[in-house]
C-alpha positions as CSV (number, residue, x, y, z in Angstrom):
1,M,47.4,-45.1,-20.4
2,A,47.0,-45.4,-16.4
3,I,45.8,-42.2,-14.5
4,P,48.6,-41.1,-12.0
5,E,47.7,-42.0,-8.1
6,E,48.3,-38.1,-7.3
7,L,45.5,-37.3,-10.2
8,R,42.9,-39.9,-9.2
9,R,43.3,-38.7,-5.4
10,Y,42.8,-34.9,-6.0
11,W,40.6,-35.1,-9.1
12,L,37.5,-33.5,-7.2
13,P,39.5,-30.2,-6.1
14,I,40.9,-30.0,-9.5
15,L,37.4,-30.3,-11.2
16,L,36.1,-27.7,-8.5
17,A,38.9,-25.3,-9.4
18,A,38.4,-25.6,-13.2
19,A,34.7,-25.0,-12.6
20,G,35.4,-22.0,-10.6
21,F,37.7,-20.5,-13.0
22,L,35.3,-21.2,-15.9
23,F,32.5,-19.5,-13.6
24,Q,34.9,-16.4,-13.2
25,L,35.8,-16.2,-16.7
26,L,32.5,-16.8,-18.6
27,V,29.6,-16.3,-16.1
28,L,30.4,-13.7,-13.5
29,P,31.2,-10.8,-16.4
30,K,27.9,-11.4,-17.5
31,S,26.1,-10.5,-14.4
32,F,27.9,-6.9,-14.8
33,P,26.4,-5.7,-18.2
34,P,28.0,-2.5,-19.8
35,S,27.7,0.4,-17.5
36,H,27.7,4.1,-18.2
37,Y,31.2,4.1,-16.9
38,D,31.8,1.7,-19.5
39,A,30.4,4.6,-22.0
40,L,33.1,7.1,-20.9
41,G,35.9,4.6,-20.8
42,I,36.7,4.8,-16.9
43,Q,36.4,2.6,-13.8
44,R,32.9,1.9,-12.1
45,F,32.1,4.2,-9.3
46,A,34.7,6.7,-10.6
47,P,34.6,10.2,-8.8
48,V,32.6,13.1,-10.7
49,E,36.1,14.7,-11.5
50,K,36.8,11.8,-13.5
51,V,33.6,11.3,-14.9
52,V,34.1,15.1,-16.4
53,E,37.5,14.8,-17.4
54,A,36.6,11.7,-19.5
55,Y,33.9,13.6,-21.1
56,E,36.0,16.4,-22.0
57,L,38.4,14.3,-23.9
58,L,35.6,12.4,-25.7
59,S,33.9,15.3,-26.5
60,K,37.1,16.7,-28.2
61,E,37.4,13.6,-30.2
62,W,33.9,13.7,-31.7
63,L,34.2,17.6,-32.7
64,A,37.4,16.5,-34.7
65,E,37.3,16.2,-38.5
66,T,38.5,12.6,-38.0
67,N,35.7,11.5,-35.8
68,D,34.1,8.0,-36.6
69,R,31.8,8.0,-33.5
70,S,28.2,7.1,-34.5
71,T,25.3,9.5,-33.1
72,V,24.1,6.8,-30.8
73,D,27.6,6.4,-29.4
74,I,27.7,10.0,-28.8
75,I,24.1,10.2,-26.9
76,K,25.5,7.0,-24.9
77,I,28.4,9.4,-23.7
78,R,26.4,12.3,-23.2
79,Y,23.6,10.6,-20.9
80,A,26.4,8.7,-19.1
81,Y,28.1,12.2,-18.2
82,E,24.5,14.0,-17.4
83,L,23.6,10.9,-15.0
84,L,27.0,10.7,-13.3
85,T,27.8,14.4,-12.6
86,N,24.4,14.4,-10.5
87,P,25.0,13.4,-7.1
88,V,21.7,12.1,-6.5
89,W,21.4,10.2,-9.9
90,K,24.9,9.0,-9.3
91,R,24.5,8.0,-5.8
92,D,21.3,5.9,-6.9
93,Y,22.9,4.2,-9.8
94,D,26.0,3.4,-7.9
95,L,24.4,1.9,-4.8
96,F,21.3,0.6,-6.3
97,G,21.7,0.1,-10.1
98,L,19.1,2.4,-10.6
99,D,18.7,4.4,-13.8
100,H,15.8,6.8,-13.4
101,H,15.9,8.1,-17.2
102,T,15.9,5.1,-19.3
103,D,12.8,5.8,-21.2
104,I,14.4,9.3,-22.2
105,F,17.4,7.8,-23.3
106,E,15.5,5.4,-25.6
107,R,13.4,8.3,-26.7
108,V,16.4,10.3,-27.7
109,K,18.0,7.4,-29.4
110,E,15.3,6.8,-31.8
111,Q,14.8,10.4,-32.2
112,Y,18.4,11.2,-33.5
113,Q,20.0,7.9,-34.7
114,K,19.6,9.2,-38.3
115,E,20.5,12.6,-37.7
116,H,24.0,14.4,-36.9
117,F,25.1,14.7,-33.1
118,L,25.1,18.4,-33.4
119,K,21.4,18.5,-33.9
120,I,20.8,17.0,-30.6
121,D,18.9,18.9,-28.3
122,L,21.1,19.3,-25.0
123,P,20.9,18.6,-22.2
124,L,19.2,15.4,-22.7
125,L,17.7,15.1,-19.1
126,K,16.7,18.8,-18.6
127,D,13.1,17.8,-18.2
128,S,13.9,15.5,-15.2
129,L,15.7,18.3,-13.4
130,S,12.2,19.7,-12.9
131,H,10.8,16.8,-10.7
132,S,11.2,16.8,-7.2
133,T,9.6,14.9,-4.3
134,G,10.6,17.7,-1.6
135,H,7.6,17.4,0.0
136,A,7.9,14.1,1.5
137,F,6.1,13.6,5.1
138,N,6.7,11.2,7.7
139,V,10.2,10.1,6.5
140,L,11.7,7.3,8.3
141,T,15.1,6.7,10.2
142,R,16.7,3.8,11.7
143,D,15.6,4.6,15.3
144,S,12.1,5.8,14.2
145,L,11.4,2.7,12.1
146,M,11.7,0.6,15.7
147,S,9.4,3.0,17.2
148,A,6.7,3.0,14.2
149,I,6.5,-0.9,14.1
150,A,6.1,-0.9,18.0
151,E,2.6,0.8,17.6
152,D,-0.5,-1.3,17.3
153,Y,-1.4,0.2,13.5
154,P,0.0,-1.6,10.5
155,L,2.6,0.4,8.6
156,L,3.1,1.2,5.1
157,I,6.5,2.2,3.8
158,Q,7.3,3.9,0.7
159,V,11.2,3.6,-0.4
160,Y,11.8,6.6,-2.6
161,S,14.5,8.8,-4.3
162,K,14.2,12.6,-4.5
163,G,16.2,12.3,-8.0
164,S,13.5,10.0,-9.3
165,P,10.8,11.3,-11.8
166,R,8.8,8.3,-11.1
167,C,8.5,8.7,-7.5
168,A,7.8,12.6,-8.1
169,Q,4.7,11.3,-10.3
170,F,3.6,9.1,-7.7
171,F,3.6,11.4,-5.0
172,E,0.1,12.8,-5.6
173,Y,-1.1,8.9,-5.6
174,W,1.0,8.5,-2.2
175,K,-1.1,11.3,-0.5
176,Q,-4.4,9.5,-1.6
177,I,-3.2,6.3,-0.1
178,D,-2.5,8.2,3.1
179,T,-5.6,9.5,3.2
180,R,-7.6,6.7,2.4
181,L,-5.7,4.4,5.0
182,D,-6.4,6.9,7.7
183,G,-7.4,5.1,10.8
184,V,-6.5,1.6,9.4
185,A,-2.7,2.0,8.7
186,N,0.1,4.4,9.3
187,T,2.3,5.6,6.4
188,A,5.8,6.6,6.2
189,M,8.5,7.3,3.7
190,V,12.6,6.3,3.3
191,E,14.9,8.1,1.0
192,L,17.6,6.2,-0.8
193,G,19.9,8.4,0.8
194,D,19.5,6.7,4.1
195,V,21.7,3.7,2.7
196,P,21.5,1.4,5.2
197,L,17.6,1.4,6.0
198,A,16.7,1.6,2.4
199,G,19.2,-1.3,1.7
200,Y,17.6,-3.2,4.3
201,F,14.3,-3.4,2.2
202,A,16.2,-4.0,-1.1
203,E,17.0,-7.4,-2.5
204,K,20.3,-8.4,-3.2
205,R,22.0,-9.8,-6.3
206,F,24.3,-12.6,-6.8
207,S,27.4,-9.7,-6.6
208,Q,25.5,-8.5,-3.2
209,Q,24.5,-5.2,-4.9
210,P,21.1,-4.3,-3.1
211,F,18.3,-3.9,-5.8
212,F,14.5,-3.2,-6.2
213,R,13.2,-5.8,-8.5
214,N,10.5,-3.3,-10.0
215,G,12.1,-0.1,-9.3
216,I,11.4,2.8,-7.3
217,P,9.1,3.7,-5.5
218,A,8.9,0.4,-3.7
219,L,6.5,-0.5,-1.0
220,V,6.6,-2.4,2.0
221,A,4.3,-3.0,4.8
222,Y,4.4,-4.3,8.4
223,P,1.3,-5.9,10.1
224,A,0.2,-4.8,13.3
225,N,1.4,-7.8,15.2
226,C,5.1,-7.5,13.8
227,R,7.6,-6.1,16.1
228,N,10.7,-7.4,14.1
229,P,12.3,-5.3,11.4
230,S,12.8,-8.2,9.2
231,C,8.9,-9.5,9.2
232,Y,7.8,-6.9,6.4
233,M,6.0,-7.8,3.4
234,R,7.0,-6.4,-0.1
235,Y,3.9,-5.0,-2.5
236,P,3.9,-7.1,-5.5
237,G,1.3,-5.2,-7.7
238,E,0.4,-2.1,-9.6
239,L,1.3,1.5,-8.5
240,T,-2.3,2.5,-8.4
241,V,-4.1,3.9,-5.4
242,D,-7.1,1.5,-5.8
243,S,-4.4,-1.8,-6.0
244,V,-2.0,-0.4,-3.0
245,V,-5.2,0.7,-0.8
246,N,-6.8,-2.9,-1.4
247,W,-3.8,-4.8,-0.8
248,V,-3.0,-2.9,2.5
249,A,-6.5,-3.7,3.6
250,S,-6.6,-7.1,2.6
251,S,-3.1,-8.8,3.0
252,I,-2.0,-6.7,5.7
253,V,-4.7,-5.4,7.9
254,G,-6.9,-8.6,7.1
255,L,-10.3,-6.5,6.6
256,P,-13.3,-8.4,5.1
257,R,-14.0,-7.7,1.3
258,I,-17.5,-5.9,0.4
259,L,-18.4,-7.4,-2.9
260,Y,-20.3,-6.1,-6.0
261,Y,-23.8,-7.4,-7.0
262,S,-25.8,-6.5,-10.2
263,K,-29.5,-6.1,-10.3
264,E,-29.7,-9.7,-11.0
265,T,-27.6,-11.0,-8.2
266,L,-28.6,-8.4,-5.5
267,G,-31.7,-10.1,-4.4
268,P,-31.0,-13.8,-4.5
269,Q,-27.1,-13.7,-3.7
270,F,-27.0,-11.0,-1.0
271,I,-30.6,-10.0,0.6
272,G,-31.8,-13.5,0.2
273,K,-28.7,-15.3,1.8
274,S,-28.0,-12.7,4.4
275,S,-29.3,-13.6,8.0
276,H,-33.1,-12.1,8.4
277,H,-32.3,-10.2,11.9
278,K,-29.4,-8.2,10.2
279,V,-29.8,-4.9,8.5
280,K,-28.7,-4.6,5.0
281,A,-26.3,-1.8,4.1
282,I,-26.2,-1.5,0.2
283,F,-23.7,1.1,-1.3
284,F,-24.3,2.5,-4.7
285,S,-21.0,3.5,-6.3
286,S,-20.6,5.3,-9.8
287,T,-16.8,4.3,-10.0
288,G,-16.8,0.7,-9.4
289,E,-13.8,1.2,-7.0
290,R,-13.1,-1.3,-4.1
291,A,-14.6,-0.2,-0.7
292,A,-12.7,2.2,1.1
293,P,-10.9,0.6,4.2
294,F,-13.0,2.4,6.9
295,L,-16.0,1.0,5.1
296,R,-14.6,-2.7,5.6
297,Q,-13.5,-1.9,9.0
298,A,-17.1,-1.2,9.5
299,A,-18.1,-4.4,8.0
300,Q,-15.9,-6.3,10.5
301,E,-16.8,-4.2,13.5
302,Y,-20.7,-4.4,12.7
303,S,-20.7,-7.9,11.4
304,S,-23.3,-9.0,14.1
305,Y,-25.4,-6.3,13.3
306,A,-25.3,-5.5,9.4
307,S,-24.5,-7.2,6.1
308,F,-23.0,-4.9,3.4
309,A,-22.9,-4.9,-0.4
310,F,-21.8,-2.9,-3.3
311,V,-23.8,-2.1,-6.6
312,L,-22.2,-0.4,-9.6
313,W,-24.5,2.5,-10.7
314,K,-25.5,2.5,-14.3
315,E,-27.6,5.1,-15.6
316,E,-30.1,2.4,-17.8
317,E,-30.8,0.9,-14.7
318,S,-31.6,4.2,-12.8
319,Q,-35.4,3.5,-13.0
320,I,-35.2,0.1,-11.3
321,W,-33.4,1.2,-8.4
322,W,-35.6,4.5,-8.1
323,N,-38.7,2.0,-8.1
324,S,-37.4,-0.7,-5.9
325,L,-35.2,1.3,-3.1
326,G,-35.8,5.0,-3.6
327,V,-32.3,5.6,-5.0
328,E,-32.1,8.7,-7.4
329,S,-28.2,8.6,-8.1
330,A,-25.0,7.5,-7.2
331,P,-22.9,7.7,-4.7
332,A,-25.8,6.6,-2.5
333,L,-26.3,4.3,0.8
334,V,-29.6,2.4,1.4
335,F,-30.3,0.5,4.7
336,L,-32.8,-2.3,4.5
337,K,-34.2,-3.2,8.0
338,G,-36.4,-5.9,7.1
339,P,-39.4,-7.1,4.9
340,G,-42.2,-4.5,4.6
341,A,-39.8,-1.9,5.9
342,K,-39.3,1.2,4.1
343,P,-35.7,1.7,2.6
344,V,-33.7,4.6,4.6
345,V,-31.4,6.4,1.9
346,Y,-28.7,8.6,2.1
347,H,-27.4,10.3,-1.1
348,G,-23.8,11.7,-1.4
349,T,-20.3,10.7,0.0
350,F,-19.5,10.0,3.8
351,S,-16.5,10.5,5.5
352,K,-15.7,7.7,8.1
353,S,-16.8,9.7,11.5
354,E,-20.1,10.6,9.1
355,F,-20.4,6.9,8.3
356,T,-19.8,5.7,12.1
357,E,-22.8,8.2,13.1
358,I,-25.1,6.8,10.9
359,M,-24.4,3.0,11.9
360,E,-24.6,3.9,15.5
361,E,-27.8,5.8,15.1
362,H,-29.6,2.8,13.1
363,K,-27.7,0.3,15.6
364,H,-29.4,2.3,18.7
365,Q,-32.7,2.3,16.9
366,A,-32.7,-1.2,16.4
367,A,-31.8,-1.8,20.0
368,K,-34.6,0.0,21.2
369,K,-37.0,-2.2,19.2
């Protein structure tokens, strides 16, 4: 049977049209998984009034004697109602697809799935209402962002929501990060309520909805030589103080690392390989944390004068360090000025200004000689 000329002529457009139809029918719906609006039987992005109205109708149904809904279904409905009647939670869910309380949802389902729904402790999200990031500082706007990246300092930004328990828990870490980056990089915050700016730092789904791949808080940073709003970098790691600070110091600022050595490797791999004319600055740490940014900054600034190393303090090795360097405990700092010279030991912690004074003092002493 011959294929009609018209069909042969238009086979490609017909094929593309059929593929588009199948895509919309089979693939596209899967990019929109069931939402909390679906649990209530209403359209996506419906206003709070419609949410309340739908919930009241459904709650009357499950209180009736003919109710055939499972406890898990009722939990889904109640959870959707609580989330979508909170203006901040609804905003984050509607605009960014963020659900801040999935852990609570899963825990409640597990706890009550075999119980009668009347035994459920309501409201489900009562504990989340106590979380707050009301003490946010250095909050950016679009205009202040341009001013911030115009400065000579690198800039670390936290995108957060005032309705997120995870952001509230991270806030103490954030204050420590800000303190440790003092003098090395500036920090700022962007709240999801500033939708254009927060959306600027989000990724885009196929549906064009902005989203944060790892949820929030999300961290982005601008290097010091960046003057374009689009040249930021996303932080890819764990939300711990040490990891975030190390990423900024290494990947954004470009500071040199200060390596750790053991009692076996300190001599041959650090002291033995360092230039003879350089002072050896050895830090003893009781925690094993990476060097603070201001120490790495000093290692860069004083690289022509000194070499830097870290040692993890272990009590079982304390006698070795006492006999060889005069170190009693950690934290401590030792200066080795050359063969035969007595080590100079400082015990305790040091601020950036205190450490700079010590370095300058030793540098001037060396210059006089």
